[in-house]
CHARMM internal coordinates of N, CA and C (Angstrom, degrees):
IC EDIT
DIST 1 N 1 CA 1.5484
DIST 1 CA 1 C 1.4971
ANGL 1 N 1 CA 1 C 107.00
DIST 1 C 2 N 1.3972
ANGL 1 CA 1 C 2 N 115.78
DIHE 1 N 1 CA 1 C 2 N 137.65
DIST 2 N 2 CA 1.3674
ANGL 1 C 2 N 2 CA 117.06
DIHE 1 CA 1 C 2 N 2 CA -178.70
DIST 2 CA 2 C 1.4609
ANGL 2 N 2 CA 2 C 114.37
DIHE 1 C 2 N 2 CA 2 C -83.49
DIST 2 C 3 N 1.3001
ANGL 2 CA 2 C 3 N 118.95
DIHE 2 N 2 CA 2 C 3 N 152.69
DIST 3 N 3 CA 1.4637
ANGL 2 C 3 N 3 CA 126.12
DIHE 2 CA 2 C 3 N 3 CA -177.72
DIST 3 CA 3 C 1.5851
ANGL 3 N 3 CA 3 C 108.98
DIHE 2 C 3 N 3 CA 3 C -72.94
DIST 3 C 4 N 1.2276
ANGL 3 CA 3 C 4 N 119.26
DIHE 3 N 3 CA 3 C 4 N 161.93
DIST 4 N 4 CA 1.4301
ANGL 3 C 4 N 4 CA 126.03
DIHE 3 CA 3 C 4 N 4 CA 175.07
DIST 4 CA 4 C 1.4255
ANGL 4 N 4 CA 4 C 111.03
DIHE 3 C 4 N 4 CA 4 C -53.30
DIST 4 C 5 N 1.3341
ANGL 4 CA 4 C 5 N 118.73
DIHE 4 N 4 CA 4 C 5 N -47.46
DIST 5 N 5 CA 1.5811
ANGL 4 C 5 N 5 CA 126.81
DIHE 4 CA 4 C 5 N 5 CA -178.23
DIST 5 CA 5 C 1.5221
ANGL 5 N 5 CA 5 C 103.87
DIHE 4 C 5 N 5 CA 5 C -60.50
DIST 5 C 6 N 1.3595
ANGL 5 CA 5 C 6 N 121.11
DIHE 5 N 5 CA 5 C 6 N -49.98
DIST 6 N 6 CA 1.4471
ANGL 5 C 6 N 6 CA 120.82
DIHE 5 CA 5 C 6 N 6 CA -176.88
DIST 6 CA 6 C 1.5364
ANGL 6 N 6 CA 6 C 112.32
DIHE 5 C 6 N 6 CA 6 C -62.50
DIST 6 C 7 N 1.3948
ANGL 6 CA 6 C 7 N 116.96
DIHE 6 N 6 CA 6 C 7 N -35.60
DIST 7 N 7 CA 1.4163
ANGL 6 C 7 N 7 CA 118.84
DIHE 6 CA 6 C 7 N 7 CA 177.71
DIST 7 CA 7 C 1.4444
ANGL 7 N 7 CA 7 C 112.41
DIHE 6 C 7 N 7 CA 7 C -69.46
DIST 7 C 8 N 1.3553
ANGL 7 CA 7 C 8 N 119.12
DIHE 7 N 7 CA 7 C 8 N -36.99
DIST 8 N 8 CA 1.4947
ANGL 7 C 8 N 8 CA 122.98
DIHE 7 CA 7 C 8 N 8 CA -179.29
DIST 8 CA 8 C 1.6282
ANGL 8 N 8 CA 8 C 106.45
DIHE 7 C 8 N 8 CA 8 C -69.97
DIST 8 C 9 N 1.2695
ANGL 8 CA 8 C 9 N 118.72
DIHE 8 N 8 CA 8 C 9 N -35.59
DIST 9 N 9 CA 1.4740
ANGL 8 C 9 N 9 CA 120.82
DIHE 8 CA 8 C 9 N 9 CA 176.79
DIST 9 CA 9 C 1.5586
ANGL 9 N 9 CA 9 C 106.97
DIHE 8 C 9 N 9 CA 9 C -63.79
DIST 9 C 10 N 1.3146
ANGL 9 CA 9 C 10 N 117.15
DIHE 9 N 9 CA 9 C 10 N -51.17
DIST 10 N 10 CA 1.4594
ANGL 9 C 10 N 10 CA 123.94
DIHE 9 CA 9 C 10 N 10 CA -177.67
DIST 10 CA 10 C 1.5824
ANGL 10 N 10 CA 10 C 109.54
DIHE 9 C 10 N 10 CA 10 C -54.85
DIST 10 C 11 N 1.3267
ANGL 10 CA 10 C 11 N 110.25
DIHE 10 N 10 CA 10 C 11 N -42.08
DIST 11 N 11 CA 1.4269
ANGL 10 C 11 N 11 CA 118.08
DIHE 10 CA 10 C 11 N 11 CA -179.22
DIST 11 CA 11 C 1.5625
ANGL 11 N 11 CA 11 C 112.54
DIHE 10 C 11 N 11 CA 11 C -62.98
DIST 11 C 12 N 1.3466
ANGL 11 CA 11 C 12 N 109.52
DIHE 11 N 11 CA 11 C 12 N -42.51
DIST 12 N 12 CA 1.5707
ANGL 11 C 12 N 12 CA 118.00
DIHE 11 CA 11 C 12 N 12 CA 177.92
DIST 12 CA 12 C 1.4723
ANGL 12 N 12 CA 12 C 109.78
DIHE 11 C 12 N 12 CA 12 C -58.05
DIST 12 C 13 N 1.3333
ANGL 12 CA 12 C 13 N 115.55
DIHE 12 N 12 CA 12 C 13 N -39.04
DIST 13 N 13 CA 1.4881
ANGL 12 C 13 N 13 CA 118.21
DIHE 12 CA 12 C 13 N 13 CA -169.38
DIST 13 CA 13 C 1.5267
ANGL 13 N 13 CA 13 C 105.43
DIHE 12 C 13 N 13 CA 13 C -76.46
DIST 13 C 14 N 1.4625
ANGL 13 CA 13 C 14 N 117.19
DIHE 13 N 13 CA 13 C 14 N -39.43
DIST 14 N 14 CA 1.4691
ANGL 13 C 14 N 14 CA 121.05
DIHE 13 CA 13 C 14 N 14 CA 178.06
DIST 14 CA 14 C 1.5305
ANGL 14 N 14 CA 14 C 108.30
DIHE 13 C 14 N 14 CA 14 C -59.78
DIST 14 C 15 N 1.4233
ANGL 14 CA 14 C 15 N 118.93
DIHE 14 N 14 CA 14 C 15 N -51.22
DIST 15 N 15 CA 1.3352
ANGL 14 C 15 N 15 CA 126.37
DIHE 14 CA 14 C 15 N 15 CA 178.52
DIST 15 CA 15 C 1.5539
ANGL 15 N 15 CA 15 C 113.49
DIHE 14 C 15 N 15 CA 15 C -51.93
DIST 15 C 16 N 1.2856
ANGL 15 CA 15 C 16 N 116.37
DIHE 15 N 15 CA 15 C 16 N -43.27
DIST 16 N 16 CA 1.4895
ANGL 15 C 16 N 16 CA 117.75
DIHE 15 CA 15 C 16 N 16 CA 179.90
DIST 16 CA 16 C 1.5600
ANGL 16 N 16 CA 16 C 111.36
DIHE 15 C 16 N 16 CA 16 C -62.10
DIST 16 C 17 N 1.2687
ANGL 16 CA 16 C 17 N 117.50
DIHE 16 N 16 CA 16 C 17 N -38.72
DIST 17 N 17 CA 1.4883
ANGL 16 C 17 N 17 CA 121.95
DIHE 16 CA 16 C 17 N 17 CA 177.65
DIST 17 CA 17 C 1.5698
ANGL 17 N 17 CA 17 C 109.02
DIHE 16 C 17 N 17 CA 17 C -61.50
DIST 17 C 18 N 1.2506
ANGL 17 CA 17 C 18 N 119.45
DIHE 17 N 17 CA 17 C 18 N -44.49
DIST 18 N 18 CA 1.4115
ANGL 17 C 18 N 18 CA 126.74
DIHE 17 CA 17 C 18 N 18 CA 173.73
DIST 18 CA 18 C 1.5170
ANGL 18 N 18 CA 18 C 114.25
DIHE 17 C 18 N 18 CA 18 C -63.69
DIST 18 C 19 N 1.2964
ANGL 18 CA 18 C 19 N 114.71
DIHE 18 N 18 CA 18 C 19 N -44.07
DIST 19 N 19 CA 1.5093
ANGL 18 C 19 N 19 CA 117.72
DIHE 18 CA 18 C 19 N 19 CA 178.34
DIST 19 CA 19 C 1.5770
ANGL 19 N 19 CA 19 C 109.75
DIHE 18 C 19 N 19 CA 19 C -64.10
DIST 19 C 20 N 1.3134
ANGL 19 CA 19 C 20 N 116.47
DIHE 19 N 19 CA 19 C 20 N -40.94
DIST 20 N 20 CA 1.5465
ANGL 19 C 20 N 20 CA 119.30
DIHE 19 CA 19 C 20 N 20 CA -177.10
DIST 20 CA 20 C 1.5576
ANGL 20 N 20 CA 20 C 103.02
DIHE 19 C 20 N 20 CA 20 C -68.33
DIST 20 C 21 N 1.2398
ANGL 20 CA 20 C 21 N 121.79
DIHE 20 N 20 CA 20 C 21 N -41.58
DIST 21 N 21 CA 1.4027
ANGL 20 C 21 N 21 CA 123.56
DIHE 20 CA 20 C 21 N 21 CA -174.25
DIST 21 CA 21 C 1.5565
ANGL 21 N 21 CA 21 C 108.43
DIHE 20 C 21 N 21 CA 21 C -66.09
DIST 21 C 22 N 1.2133
ANGL 21 CA 21 C 22 N 116.96
DIHE 21 N 21 CA 21 C 22 N -44.37
DIST 22 N 22 CA 1.4857
ANGL 21 C 22 N 22 CA 127.30
DIHE 21 CA 21 C 22 N 22 CA 177.77
DIST 22 CA 22 C 1.5873
ANGL 22 N 22 CA 22 C 110.20
DIHE 21 C 22 N 22 CA 22 C -56.73
DIST 22 C 23 N 1.4590
ANGL 22 CA 22 C 23 N 113.10
DIHE 22 N 22 CA 22 C 23 N -45.39
DIST 23 N 23 CA 1.3475
ANGL 22 C 23 N 23 CA 120.34
DIHE 22 CA 22 C 23 N 23 CA 177.73
DIST 23 CA 23 C 1.4996
ANGL 23 N 23 CA 23 C 114.41
DIHE 22 C 23 N 23 CA 23 C -63.52
DIST 23 C 24 N 1.3357
ANGL 23 CA 23 C 24 N 115.23
DIHE 23 N 23 CA 23 C 24 N -42.10
DIST 24 N 24 CA 1.4809
ANGL 23 C 24 N 24 CA 121.66
DIHE 23 CA 23 C 24 N 24 CA 178.17
DIST 24 CA 24 C 1.5038
ANGL 24 N 24 CA 24 C 110.58
DIHE 23 C 24 N 24 CA 24 C -66.65
DIST 24 C 25 N 1.3705
ANGL 24 CA 24 C 25 N 115.52
DIHE 24 N 24 CA 24 C 25 N -40.46
DIST 25 N 25 CA 1.5001
ANGL 24 C 25 N 25 CA 116.21
DIHE 24 CA 24 C 25 N 25 CA 177.69
DIST 25 CA 25 C 1.4637
ANGL 25 N 25 CA 25 C 108.59
DIHE 24 C 25 N 25 CA 25 C -59.07
DIST 25 C 26 N 1.3796
ANGL 25 CA 25 C 26 N 117.89
DIHE 25 N 25 CA 25 C 26 N -34.73
DIST 26 N 26 CA 1.4303
ANGL 25 C 26 N 26 CA 116.93
DIHE 25 CA 25 C 26 N 26 CA -175.05
DIST 26 CA 26 C 1.5598
ANGL 26 N 26 CA 26 C 117.67
DIHE 25 C 26 N 26 CA 26 C -71.97
DIST 26 C 27 N 1.4364
ANGL 26 CA 26 C 27 N 111.87
DIHE 26 N 26 CA 26 C 27 N -6.39
DIST 27 N 27 CA 1.4874
ANGL 26 C 27 N 27 CA 117.42
DIHE 26 CA 26 C 27 N 27 CA 179.90
DIST 27 CA 27 C 1.5287
ANGL 27 N 27 CA 27 C 106.19
DIHE 26 C 27 N 27 CA 27 C -92.90
DIST 27 C 28 N 1.3029
ANGL 27 CA 27 C 28 N 120.64
DIHE 27 N 27 CA 27 C 28 N -10.87
DIST 28 N 28 CA 1.4295
ANGL 27 C 28 N 28 CA 123.69
DIHE 27 CA 27 C 28 N 28 CA -177.45
DIST 28 CA 28 C 1.4802
ANGL 28 N 28 CA 28 C 111.93
DIHE 27 C 28 N 28 CA 28 C -83.50
DIST 28 C 29 N 1.2937
ANGL 28 CA 28 C 29 N 116.96
DIHE 28 N 28 CA 28 C 29 N 157.48
DIST 29 N 29 CA 1.4483
ANGL 28 C 29 N 29 CA 125.23
DIHE 28 CA 28 C 29 N 29 CA 176.10
DIST 29 CA 29 C 1.5557
ANGL 29 N 29 CA 29 C 102.34
DIHE 28 C 29 N 29 CA 29 C -83.65
DIST 29 C 30 N 1.3449
ANGL 29 CA 29 C 30 N 111.80
DIHE 29 N 29 CA 29 C 30 N 110.25
DIST 30 N 30 CA 1.5565
ANGL 29 C 30 N 30 CA 114.79
DIHE 29 CA 29 C 30 N 30 CA 177.95
DIST 30 CA 30 C 1.4513
ANGL 30 N 30 CA 30 C 105.53
DIHE 29 C 30 N 30 CA 30 C -120.55
DIST 30 C 31 N 1.3498
ANGL 30 CA 30 C 31 N 109.23
DIHE 30 N 30 CA 30 C 31 N 148.64
DIST 31 N 31 CA 1.4334
ANGL 30 C 31 N 31 CA 119.93
DIHE 30 CA 30 C 31 N 31 CA 173.61
DIST 31 CA 31 C 1.4368
ANGL 31 N 31 CA 31 C 116.57
DIHE 30 C 31 N 31 CA 31 C -66.24
DIST 31 C 32 N 1.2550
ANGL 31 CA 31 C 32 N 122.89
DIHE 31 N 31 CA 31 C 32 N -175.77
DIST 32 N 32 CA 1.4880
ANGL 31 C 32 N 32 CA 120.08
DIHE 31 CA 31 C 32 N 32 CA 177.23
DIST 32 CA 32 C 1.4638
ANGL 32 N 32 CA 32 C 112.94
DIHE 31 C 32 N 32 CA 32 C -65.12
DIST 32 C 33 N 1.2641
ANGL 32 CA 32 C 33 N 123.23
DIHE 32 N 32 CA 32 C 33 N -44.42
DIST 33 N 33 CA 1.4594
ANGL 32 C 33 N 33 CA 125.29
DIHE 32 CA 32 C 33 N 33 CA 175.28
DIST 33 CA 33 C 1.5700
ANGL 33 N 33 CA 33 C 110.19
DIHE 32 C 33 N 33 CA 33 C -56.29
DIST 33 C 34 N 1.3510
ANGL 33 CA 33 C 34 N 114.61
DIHE 33 N 33 CA 33 C 34 N -50.76
DIST 34 N 34 CA 1.4816
ANGL 33 C 34 N 34 CA 122.31
DIHE 33 CA 33 C 34 N 34 CA 178.35
DIST 34 CA 34 C 1.5300
ANGL 34 N 34 CA 34 C 109.77
DIHE 33 C 34 N 34 CA 34 C -51.32
DIST 34 C 35 N 1.2930
ANGL 34 CA 34 C 35 N 115.74
DIHE 34 N 34 CA 34 C 35 N -49.97
DIST 35 N 35 CA 1.5460
ANGL 34 C 35 N 35 CA 120.68
DIHE 34 CA 34 C 35 N 35 CA 179.01
DIST 35 CA 35 C 1.3964
ANGL 35 N 35 CA 35 C 109.52
DIHE 34 C 35 N 35 CA 35 C -57.97
DIST 35 C 36 N 1.2768
ANGL 35 CA 35 C 36 N 118.03
DIHE 35 N 35 CA 35 C 36 N -47.42
DIST 36 N 36 CA 1.5504
ANGL 35 C 36 N 36 CA 120.65
DIHE 35 CA 35 C 36 N 36 CA -175.74
DIST 36 CA 36 C 1.5522
ANGL 36 N 36 CA 36 C 109.94
DIHE 35 C 36 N 36 CA 36 C -64.11
DIST 36 C 37 N 1.3872
ANGL 36 CA 36 C 37 N 118.34
DIHE 36 N 36 CA 36 C 37 N -38.78
DIST 37 N 37 CA 1.4289
ANGL 36 C 37 N 37 CA 122.51
DIHE 36 CA 36 C 37 N 37 CA 179.09
DIST 37 CA 37 C 1.5731
ANGL 37 N 37 CA 37 C 110.76
DIHE 36 C 37 N 37 CA 37 C -70.05
DIST 37 C 38 N 1.3242
ANGL 37 CA 37 C 38 N 114.84
DIHE 37 N 37 CA 37 C 38 N -36.25
DIST 38 N 38 CA 1.4756
ANGL 37 C 38 N 38 CA 123.88
DIHE 37 CA 37 C 38 N 38 CA -178.72
DIST 38 CA 38 C 1.6591
ANGL 38 N 38 CA 38 C 101.05
DIHE 37 C 38 N 38 CA 38 C -63.43
DIST 38 C 39 N 1.3182
ANGL 38 CA 38 C 39 N 120.79
DIHE 38 N 38 CA 38 C 39 N -53.05
DIST 39 N 39 CA 1.2936
ANGL 38 C 39 N 39 CA 123.46
DIHE 38 CA 38 C 39 N 39 CA -175.44
DIST 39 CA 39 C 1.4802
ANGL 39 N 39 CA 39 C 112.13
DIHE 38 C 39 N 39 CA 39 C -57.92
DIST 39 C 40 N 1.3052
ANGL 39 CA 39 C 40 N 121.06
DIHE 39 N 39 CA 39 C 40 N -42.82
DIST 40 N 40 CA 1.3828
ANGL 39 C 40 N 40 CA 126.02
DIHE 39 CA 39 C 40 N 40 CA 179.01
DIST 40 CA 40 C 1.6030
ANGL 40 N 40 CA 40 C 108.10
DIHE 39 C 40 N 40 CA 40 C -60.98
DIST 40 C 41 N 1.2641
ANGL 40 CA 40 C 41 N 115.14
DIHE 40 N 40 CA 40 C 41 N -46.11
DIST 41 N 41 CA 1.5406
ANGL 40 C 41 N 41 CA 124.34
DIHE 40 CA 40 C 41 N 41 CA 176.31
DIST 41 CA 41 C 1.5322
ANGL 41 N 41 CA 41 C 105.76
DIHE 40 C 41 N 41 CA 41 C -54.53
DIST 41 C 42 N 1.3145
ANGL 41 CA 41 C 42 N 114.25
DIHE 41 N 41 CA 41 C 42 N -57.83
DIST 42 N 42 CA 1.4189
ANGL 41 C 42 N 42 CA 120.73
DIHE 41 CA 41 C 42 N 42 CA -168.57
DIST 42 CA 42 C 1.6601
ANGL 42 N 42 CA 42 C 108.92
DIHE 41 C 42 N 42 CA 42 C -64.18
DIST 42 C 43 N 1.2985
ANGL 42 CA 42 C 43 N 118.40
DIHE 42 N 42 CA 42 C 43 N -40.42
DIST 43 N 43 CA 1.3860
ANGL 42 C 43 N 43 CA 121.63
DIHE 42 CA 42 C 43 N 43 CA 176.60
DIST 43 CA 43 C 1.4800
ANGL 43 N 43 CA 43 C 112.07
DIHE 42 C 43 N 43 CA 43 C -60.16
DIST 43 C 44 N 1.4645
ANGL 43 CA 43 C 44 N 118.04
DIHE 43 N 43 CA 43 C 44 N -41.37
DIST 44 N 44 CA 1.4135
ANGL 43 C 44 N 44 CA 125.14
DIHE 43 CA 43 C 44 N 44 CA 178.95
DIST 44 CA 44 C 1.5917
ANGL 44 N 44 CA 44 C 110.54
DIHE 43 C 44 N 44 CA 44 C -64.75
DIST 44 C 45 N 1.3466
ANGL 44 CA 44 C 45 N 111.61
DIHE 44 N 44 CA 44 C 45 N -43.05
DIST 45 N 45 CA 1.4463
ANGL 44 C 45 N 45 CA 115.01
DIHE 44 CA 44 C 45 N 45 CA -177.67
DIST 45 CA 45 C 1.6281
ANGL 45 N 45 CA 45 C 109.67
DIHE 44 C 45 N 45 CA 45 C -65.69
DIST 45 C 46 N 1.2463
ANGL 45 CA 45 C 46 N 114.92
DIHE 45 N 45 CA 45 C 46 N -41.89
DIST 46 N 46 CA 1.5311
ANGL 45 C 46 N 46 CA 116.07
DIHE 45 CA 45 C 46 N 46 CA 176.71
DIST 46 CA 46 C 1.6178
ANGL 46 N 46 CA 46 C 111.89
DIHE 45 C 46 N 46 CA 46 C -62.29
DIST 46 C 47 N 1.3418
ANGL 46 CA 46 C 47 N 115.70
DIHE 46 N 46 CA 46 C 47 N -39.04
DIST 47 N 47 CA 1.4194
ANGL 46 C 47 N 47 CA 116.60
DIHE 46 CA 46 C 47 N 47 CA 176.13
DIST 47 CA 47 C 1.5177
ANGL 47 N 47 CA 47 C 112.80
DIHE 46 C 47 N 47 CA 47 C -63.08
DIST 47 C 48 N 1.3268
ANGL 47 CA 47 C 48 N 112.76
DIHE 47 N 47 CA 47 C 48 N -48.98
DIST 48 N 48 CA 1.5736
ANGL 47 C 48 N 48 CA 119.24
DIHE 47 CA 47 C 48 N 48 CA -179.99
DIST 48 CA 48 C 1.4846
ANGL 48 N 48 CA 48 C 110.67
DIHE 47 C 48 N 48 CA 48 C -58.54
DIST 48 C 49 N 1.3030
ANGL 48 CA 48 C 49 N 116.90
DIHE 48 N 48 CA 48 C 49 N -39.39
DIST 49 N 49 CA 1.5721
ANGL 48 C 49 N 49 CA 120.88
DIHE 48 CA 48 C 49 N 49 CA -177.38
DIST 49 CA 49 C 1.5296
ANGL 49 N 49 CA 49 C 104.34
DIHE 48 C 49 N 49 CA 49 C -67.76
DIST 49 C 50 N 1.3082
ANGL 49 CA 49 C 50 N 118.60
DIHE 49 N 49 CA 49 C 50 N -47.88
DIST 50 N 50 CA 1.5598
ANGL 49 C 50 N 50 CA 118.30
DIHE 49 CA 49 C 50 N 50 CA 179.03
DIST 50 CA 50 C 1.4911
ANGL 50 N 50 CA 50 C 110.22
DIHE 49 C 50 N 50 CA 50 C -58.14
DIST 50 C 51 N 1.2754
ANGL 50 CA 50 C 51 N 119.89
DIHE 50 N 50 CA 50 C 51 N -45.56
DIST 51 N 51 CA 1.4733
ANGL 50 C 51 N 51 CA 120.45
DIHE 50 CA 50 C 51 N 51 CA -178.19
DIST 51 CA 51 C 1.4999
ANGL 51 N 51 CA 51 C 110.07
DIHE 50 C 51 N 51 CA 51 C -65.99
DIST 51 C 52 N 1.3586
ANGL 51 CA 51 C 52 N 122.02
DIHE 51 N 51 CA 51 C 52 N -38.48
DIST 52 N 52 CA 1.4467
ANGL 51 C 52 N 52 CA 122.47
DIHE 51 CA 51 C 52 N 52 CA 172.68
DIST 52 CA 52 C 1.4029
ANGL 52 N 52 CA 52 C 116.27
DIHE 51 C 52 N 52 CA 52 C -64.94
DIST 52 C 53 N 1.3042
ANGL 52 CA 52 C 53 N 117.20
DIHE 52 N 52 CA 52 C 53 N -29.20
DIST 53 N 53 CA 1.5047
ANGL 52 C 53 N 53 CA 118.62
DIHE 52 CA 52 C 53 N 53 CA 176.85
DIST 53 CA 53 C 1.5259
ANGL 53 N 53 CA 53 C 109.20
DIHE 52 C 53 N 53 CA 53 C -71.04
DIST 53 C 54 N 1.3635
ANGL 53 CA 53 C 54 N 115.75
DIHE 53 N 53 CA 53 C 54 N -42.58
DIST 54 N 54 CA 1.5053
ANGL 53 C 54 N 54 CA 116.22
DIHE 53 CA 53 C 54 N 54 CA 175.88
DIST 54 CA 54 C 1.5342
ANGL 54 N 54 CA 54 C 111.65
DIHE 53 C 54 N 54 CA 54 C -64.08
DIST 54 C 55 N 1.2720
ANGL 54 CA 54 C 55 N 120.56
DIHE 54 N 54 CA 54 C 55 N -34.97
DIST 55 N 55 CA 1.4290
ANGL 54 C 55 N 55 CA 120.83
DIHE 54 CA 54 C 55 N 55 CA 178.24
DIST 55 CA 55 C 1.5176
ANGL 55 N 55 CA 55 C 109.14
DIHE 54 C 55 N 55 CA 55 C -67.09
DIST 55 C 56 N 1.3526
ANGL 55 CA 55 C 56 N 117.59
DIHE 55 N 55 CA 55 C 56 N -43.74
DIST 56 N 56 CA 1.4840
ANGL 55 C 56 N 56 CA 115.50
DIHE 55 CA 55 C 56 N 56 CA -176.96
DIST 56 CA 56 C 1.4928
ANGL 56 N 56 CA 56 C 110.07
DIHE 55 C 56 N 56 CA 56 C -73.18
DIST 56 C 57 N 1.4404
ANGL 56 CA 56 C 57 N 121.83
DIHE 56 N 56 CA 56 C 57 N -27.74
DIST 57 N 57 CA 1.3922
ANGL 56 C 57 N 57 CA 121.48
DIHE 56 CA 56 C 57 N 57 CA 175.18
DIST 57 CA 57 C 1.5234
ANGL 57 N 57 CA 57 C 113.96
DIHE 56 C 57 N 57 CA 57 C -69.52
DIST 57 C 58 N 1.4455
ANGL 57 CA 57 C 58 N 111.66
DIHE 57 N 57 CA 57 C 58 N -34.38
DIST 58 N 58 CA 1.5229
ANGL 57 C 58 N 58 CA 116.25
DIHE 57 CA 57 C 58 N 58 CA 176.62
DIST 58 CA 58 C 1.5448
ANGL 58 N 58 CA 58 C 109.75
DIHE 57 C 58 N 58 CA 58 C -65.31
DIST 58 C 59 N 1.2678
ANGL 58 CA 58 C 59 N 112.59
DIHE 58 N 58 CA 58 C 59 N -42.30
DIST 59 N 59 CA 1.6154
ANGL 58 C 59 N 59 CA 120.10
DIHE 58 CA 58 C 59 N 59 CA 179.97
DIST 59 CA 59 C 1.4616
ANGL 59 N 59 CA 59 C 108.30
DIHE 58 C 59 N 59 CA 59 C -60.56
DIST 59 C 60 N 1.3251
ANGL 59 CA 59 C 60 N 119.19
DIHE 59 N 59 CA 59 C 60 N -44.40
DIST 60 N 60 CA 1.4154
ANGL 59 C 60 N 60 CA 125.85
DIHE 59 CA 59 C 60 N 60 CA -173.68
DIST 60 CA 60 C 1.6164
ANGL 60 N 60 CA 60 C 104.36
DIHE 59 C 60 N 60 CA 60 C -65.16
DIST 60 C 61 N 1.3528
ANGL 60 CA 60 C 61 N 114.81
DIHE 60 N 60 CA 60 C 61 N -54.78
DIST 61 N 61 CA 1.4854
ANGL 60 C 61 N 61 CA 117.48
DIHE 60 CA 60 C 61 N 61 CA 179.10
DIST 61 CA 61 C 1.5503
ANGL 61 N 61 CA 61 C 112.23
DIHE 60 C 61 N 61 CA 61 C -54.13
DIST 61 C 62 N 1.4159
ANGL 61 CA 61 C 62 N 112.98
DIHE 61 N 61 CA 61 C 62 N -44.92
DIST 62 N 62 CA 1.4979
ANGL 61 C 62 N 62 CA 113.71
DIHE 61 CA 61 C 62 N 62 CA 176.34
DIST 62 CA 62 C 1.5066
ANGL 62 N 62 CA 62 C 119.19
DIHE 61 C 62 N 62 CA 62 C -56.38
DIST 62 C 63 N 1.3723
ANGL 62 CA 62 C 63 N 112.67
DIHE 62 N 62 CA 62 C 63 N -34.66
DIST 63 N 63 CA 1.4244
ANGL 62 C 63 N 63 CA 118.71
DIHE 62 CA 62 C 63 N 63 CA 175.55
DIST 63 CA 63 C 1.4818
ANGL 63 N 63 CA 63 C 114.53
DIHE 62 C 63 N 63 CA 63 C -70.92
DIST 63 C 64 N 1.2927
ANGL 63 CA 63 C 64 N 121.97
DIHE 63 N 63 CA 63 C 64 N -23.61
DIST 64 N 64 CA 1.3462
ANGL 63 C 64 N 64 CA 127.77
DIHE 63 CA 63 C 64 N 64 CA -179.58
DIST 64 CA 64 C 1.4486
ANGL 64 N 64 CA 64 C 116.46
DIHE 63 C 64 N 64 CA 64 C -75.61
DIST 64 C 65 N 1.3923
ANGL 64 CA 64 C 65 N 114.69
DIHE 64 N 64 CA 64 C 65 N -20.10
DIST 65 N 65 CA 1.4833
ANGL 64 C 65 N 65 CA 123.26
DIHE 64 CA 64 C 65 N 65 CA -179.99
DIST 65 CA 65 C 1.4719
ANGL 65 N 65 CA 65 C 115.74
DIHE 64 C 65 N 65 CA 65 C -66.07
END
COOR INIT
IC SEED 1 N 1 CA 1 C
IC BUILD
């Protein structure tokens, strides 16, 4: 079983792929529906990245104790 630190690292890697894909989608000419879906994706990505940062910060502070 992976440690919490390893899981957080794996999550960061997966989020990086999603972030890059969302960025590239933003460079495309999308119709109104496509732009709406891209905004939903991008908003979710930003929330996930913020949560992952909190998780990593928490793990870092726990290891300093």
